[in-house]
C-alpha positions in Angstrom: 25.4 51.4 -6.7 24.3 53.1 -10.2 24.4 51.4 -13.6 26.2 48.4 -12.1 29.2 50.4 -10.7 29.8 49.9 -7.1 32.2 52.6 -5.4 31.3 51.7 -1.7 34.0 52.4 0.8 35.8 54.5 -1.8 36.6 58.2 -1.5 37.0 60.8 -4.5 38.2 64.3 -4.4 36.7 66.5 -7.3 38.3 69.8 -8.0 36.2 72.4 -9.2 32.7 71.0 -8.1 30.7 73.6 -7.1 28.6 73.3 -10.4 28.6 71.8 -13.9 30.6 68.9 -14.6 32.1 68.8 -11.4 29.1 68.7 -9.3 27.6 66.0 -11.7 30.7 64.0 -11.3 30.4 64.0 -7.3 26.5 63.3 -7.4 27.4 60.3 -9.7 30.2 58.9 -7.8 28.1 59.3 -4.5 25.3 57.6 -6.2 27.8 54.7 -6.8 28.1 54.6 -3.1 31.4 56.5 -2.7 32.2 59.3 -0.5 33.0 62.6 -2.2 34.9 65.8 -1.3 34.1 68.7 -3.3 36.4 71.5 -3.8 35.6 75.3 -4.9 37.3 78.6 -4.2 35.1 79.5 -1.4 33.6 77.3 1.7 30.2 78.8 1.1 30.0 77.5 -2.5 31.6 74.1 -1.6 28.9 73.6 1.1 26.2 74.7 -1.2 27.6 72.0 -3.8 27.8 69.3 -1.3 24.2 69.9 0.1 23.2 68.8 -3.4 24.8 65.5 -3.4 22.7 62.5 -2.1 25.4 60.7 -0.3 28.3 61.1 2.2 29.9 64.5 0.8 32.2 67.2 2.3 32.9 70.6 0.8 36.1 72.1 1.0 37.5 75.6 0.0 40.7 75.2 -2.1 41.4 76.9 -5.3 42.8 74.5 -7.7 46.2 76.2 -7.9 46.8 76.9 -4.2 49.3 74.4 -3.0 48.8 75.0 0.6 44.9 74.8 0.2 45.2 71.6 -2.0 47.5 69.9 0.7 44.9 70.8 3.7 42.1 69.3 1.5 44.2 66.2 0.9 45.2 65.8 4.6 41.5 66.4 5.8 40.1 63.6 3.3 42.4 61.2 4.7 41.4 62.3 8.2 37.6 62.4 7.4 37.5 59.1 5.3 40.8 57.2 5.6 41.6 56.9 2.1 41.8 58.8 -1.4 40.9 56.1 -4.0 39.8 58.6 -6.8 40.9 62.1 -7.9 38.8 64.2 -10.4 40.9 66.9 -11.8 38.1 69.0 -13.2 38.8 72.5 -12.3 39.1 74.6 -15.4 39.0 78.1 -16.8 39.0 80.2 -20.2 40.1 83.8 -19.5 41.7 83.9 -23.2 38.9 84.2 -25.6 39.9 85.5 -29.0 43.1 84.9 -31.2 46.3 83.4 -29.7 48.2 86.5 -30.5 45.9 88.9 -28.8 46.5 87.2 -25.3 48.6 88.7 -22.8 50.8 86.7 -20.5 48.5 86.9 -17.5 45.8 85.1 -19.6 48.2 82.6 -20.4 49.3 81.8 -17.0 45.9 81.7 -15.7 44.9 79.4 -18.4 47.7 76.9 -18.0 47.9 77.1 -14.3 44.4 76.2 -13.7 43.9 73.7 -16.7 47.4 72.0 -16.5 49.5 72.8 -13.7 46.5 72.0 -11.1 46.2 68.4 -12.2 49.8 67.9 -11.7 49.8 69.4 -8.3 46.7 67.4 -7.1 48.0 64.3 -8.8 51.3 64.6 -6.9 49.9 65.3 -3.6 47.3 62.4 -3.7 50.2 59.9 -5.2 52.3 60.8 -2.4 49.6 60.8 0.4 47.8 57.7 -0.7 47.7 56.2 -4.1 51.4 55.7 -4.5 51.1 52.9 -1.9 47.3 51.8 -2.2 46.8 52.4 -5.8 43.9 54.4 -7.2 42.3 56.2 -10.4 42.7 59.7 -11.6 40.3 61.3 -14.2 41.1 64.5 -15.9 38.6 66.7 -17.8 40.1 67.6 -21.1 38.0 68.6 -24.1 37.4 67.8 -27.7 39.0 71.2 -28.3 42.1 69.8 -27.3 41.9 67.4 -30.4 41.1 70.2 -32.9 41.1 73.8 -33.8 38.5 76.5 -33.1 38.3 80.2 -33.8 38.9 82.2 -30.4 39.7 79.2 -28.3 43.1 78.5 -29.2 45.0 79.1 -25.9 42.4 77.1 -24.0 42.3 74.2 -26.6 46.2 74.2 -26.4 45.8 73.7 -22.5 43.5 70.8 -23.0 45.6 69.5 -25.8 48.6 69.4 -23.2 46.4 67.7 -20.8 45.5 65.0 -22.9 49.2 64.4 -23.5 49.9 64.7 -19.7 47.4 62.1 -19.1 49.3 59.6 -21.3 52.5 60.5 -19.5 51.3 60.2 -16.1 49.6 56.8 -16.9 53.1 55.5 -17.7 54.9 57.0 -14.7 52.2 56.1 -12.2 51.7 52.6 -13.3 50.9 49.9 -12.2 49.4 51.3 -9.2 47.5 54.4 -10.3 45.2 54.4 -13.6 45.0 57.9 -15.2 42.6 58.7 -17.8 40.5 61.7 -19.2 37.2 62.8 -20.6 37.0 65.1 -23.5 33.4 66.5 -23.4 32.0 68.2 -26.5 29.6 71.2 -26.0 27.7 70.7 -22.7 25.3 72.7 -20.9 28.0 74.4 -18.4 28.6 78.1 -17.6 31.9 77.9 -18.8 30.9 76.8 -22.3 27.7 79.1 -22.5 29.3 81.1 -25.3 29.3 77.9 -27.3 25.8 77.2 -27.3 23.6 79.6 -25.5 22.6 82.2 -28.3 22.5 79.3 -30.9 21.4 76.1 -29.0 19.2 74.6 -31.9 22.1 75.3 -34.4 24.5 73.2 -32.2 21.8 70.4 -31.7 21.3 70.2 -35.6 25.2 69.8 -36.0 25.3 67.0 -33.5 24.8 63.5 -34.5 22.6 62.7 -31.2 20.6 65.9 -31.8 21.1 67.5 -28.4 23.7 69.4 -26.2 25.4 67.5 -23.6 24.3 67.5 -20.0 26.8 67.7 -17.1 25.3 64.3 -16.1 26.5 62.7 -19.1 30.1 63.5 -18.5 29.8 62.7 -14.8 28.5 59.2 -15.7 31.7 58.7 -17.9 34.0 59.9 -15.1 32.5 57.5 -12.6 32.9 54.5 -15.2 36.6 55.4 -15.4 37.2 55.6 -11.8 35.6 52.3 -11.1 36.9 48.7 -11.5 34.6 48.6 -14.8 37.6 50.5 -16.4 40.3 48.4 -14.4 42.3 47.6 -17.6 41.9 51.0 -18.9 44.7 53.8 -18.6 46.1 56.5 -20.7 43.2 56.9 -22.5 40.8 60.0 -23.4 37.0 59.3 -23.6 35.3 61.5 -26.2 31.8 62.2 -25.0 30.5 64.7 -27.6 27.1 63.0 -28.8 28.9 62.7 -32.2 30.1 66.4 -32.8 33.4 65.4 -34.0 31.9 63.4 -36.7 30.8 66.5 -38.7 27.4 67.4 -40.0 24.9 64.7 -39.7 22.3 66.2 -41.8 24.0 65.1 -44.9 23.6 61.4 -43.8 20.1 61.4 -42.7 17.2 59.8 -44.5 16.0 62.0 -47.3 19.4 63.9 -47.6 20.7 64.5 -50.9 24.2 64.9 -52.0 25.7 67.4 -54.5 
C-alpha cells in the first residue's frame, strides 16, 4: 500500500514502460501492491525496466501498434496473473517537430498511430479479454500540449488533444464497467520532453508556479490514484499535473513583484 492506495490482487499493463512516466507508473502501482506488466519494443529493455520495479513485475516485448504483439501480451498477462484490472496507455512518440505544414505523411502516421491508435487497440483488447465482463480502469497519458498551442509541436499536440477527446468518448462507451481517464503532464524530466527543458531548465522552473520541472514519479502517482478505488467515481476526466505551468508567469504574483 502507498499513500493509502491498495491495489493488492490487481494487475496492470503499462505500455511504453521502459523509462520515464511509464516506468514510474509501474513502480507506483507495484508499490501499492499491484502486479505490473511493462511493455517495450525489445525484450531486453522490458526486462531491464521490470528489474527496476520493487514488486511483482513482468517485462514483455510489444511495440504499442503491433496488434499481434499486443494480443500476445494480453494473453500472457491473463495466463500469468489471471486478470487485467488496469491499463495504462502510456506509449508515445513525437517524430514531427516543426511547423505542421512541414510534416510529411510518414511523420503524421507514426505520431497518430502511437499516440492515438495504440490506446484504442490496447483498450479494445483488454475490454474483450477481461474488463468488459469484470470491470477495470484505463488511464491514458495525454499532455497539457493537447489543451493549447505551441510552436513546433502542432502535430504532437493535435494527437494529444484527440486523445483527451477519445478518453471522454471511451468513458461513455465503456461505462459503467470500465472507467477511462487521462493525465495531462506539463514539462516533465523525460527523454521525450528533453528539448523542452534540457538547455533552459532554470527558465522553465521560473515560469512554473511550483518552481520545478515535473518528475516521472509525479505523474506515476497521479496515474495510480486514477487507477484505484480512490477515484471510483471519476471517469472521462483529464487530470492536469503541471506544477501550475498553465497558469501563466508566476513571478508577477509573488511578493515584491510590481505591475505596470
